[in-house]
N, C-alpha and C positions, 0 to 999 in steps of 0.2 A: 511465596505463597500467593502473590498477586497475579501471576501469569500461569496459564496452563501449558504453554510452550515457550521456550526461549531458544533462539537459534543465533549462533555467533559465526564469525568468519571461520573459526576452526572446525565448524560442523559441515562445511561444504568444500568441494575440491576447487570450485571457481567462485570467486567473490564478485561483488558488485562491479560493474553494472549487470552482470549476468543474473538472471532471475532465480538461480538454484536455491538461494536461501529462502526466498519467499515461497517457492514450490515445496521445499522441505517443511516449512512452517505449516502450510495448508495440509500436508500429509500427516504431520504430527497431531494437528488439531482434529483431523478426520479420525485418526486412531483413538483419540481421547473421547470423542463423542460417539464412536461406533457407526459413523456414517460418512459419506463422501462430501468433502468441501471442495468445490471446483474453484479455479482461479477467478472465474466470472462472478462468484459469490463473495469475493473479498475486495477490500479497498486497501491499496498501498498508499501510504502517506510519505511523500518524498520531496526533497528540494533540489535534486539533481536531474537535469534534462536527460542525460544518457540512461539513467536508471528508469525514469518514467517511460522512455521509448521501449526499453527492453522488456519491462514487466507487462506493458500493454500488448506487446507482440505475442505473449503467451496467454493473454486473456484477462489479466487483472484490471480492475478499475483503478484509477489513480486520482489522488488529490495532490496537486503541486502547491508547495508552500514557499512563498517568496522570502525565504531566509537568506539564501546565498545568491540566487539569481532573480532578476526581475520577471514579472509576469510574462512578458513577450517570449522569454527563453523557456518557459514552462508550458507553452501553448499545446504541446502534445498530450498534456494531462486532461482527464475528463473534466476536472474542475480545478480552478486556481484560486487560492485564498492568501490573504496577507498574514493570517494567524490561525491558530487552532482554537480560538475562543469559541465556546459552544454556540452562542447565539449567531455568530458570524457563519459558522459551519451550517447551521440549520437554515439560515437565510439563503445561503449560496446553494445548498444541497438539500432541498426540501425532503428528499427520500430518507434522510437521516433522522427526521423527527420521530420521536418515540411515542408522542401523545397527540 
């Protein structure tokens, strides 16, 4: 009940780092709202450098989280953070502020 779309590895022919799961999610959400959601209008949150590179290649914005890799390994991300704590995200990515 909390999510409008859930995509798992079983839903795509090619898994990560390929962006097909993220593209499918954007398509399902587009269908849900009755309008087109482009990759450039989405943010992918990832901790893997290979996934960050692949999803950016097709137009997604990315937040790299230093869970598994240090910040230097996530430098291809649009933004790099140490946690998903809301105030840190808003300080790092002012565009996310809702007020």
